[in-house]
C-alpha positions, 0 to 999 in steps of 0.5 A: 336069275330074277329080272332087275327092274328100275323106275325106267322099266317098271311100267313095261315089266310090272304094270303092263305085264300080261301075267301077275308080277311079284315085286321084291323091293330090297337093298344091298345092305338088308340082311333079311333081303339076302336071307329070303333069296333062296325062297324067292328063287324056289317060288320063281322056279315053281311059279314062273308060268303064272307069276313073274318075279322081279327085283327092285333096289329100293335105294336106287329107285327112290320114286318107286319106294315112295310110290309104294310107301315102303316102310320096311325091307324087304317088301313084296308086292303082287301086282296084277293088271297094274293093281296091287293085289297083295302086299307082304311086309313085316314078316319075321323070317323065312317061315312067315314068307314061305307060308305067304308065298304058298298062299299066293302060289295056291291062289294063282295055280287055282286060277290057272287051272280054272282058266285051263278048264274053261278053255278046254270046255270052250274048245270042246263045245266049239268042236262038237 
């Protein structure tokens, strides 16, 4: 289950999150939004330790839709430390999205591995 975020909870759940957040701006009437849900759920299952996935109903959260200048739905925005790092919009279907999500996953898996390696080295140096 993906966490649903609103204007009231956006700052806490997204902008102040200790890990990067992939925000899925969607609407109930959007067919492509529903079509990509399985890919997003799969991404969430594989990356939930490195990246948090949240959903925002753009119709119910007009201020957020304006703030992030949504031109089409769905729009996915990757936010890290309160800063937009990546924006996915205008993709033509599931395959475009799958490739973009794979790129994000690889980027953050590599960062996580680098951090874990540095932590291990740091710990080994301290215990020597």
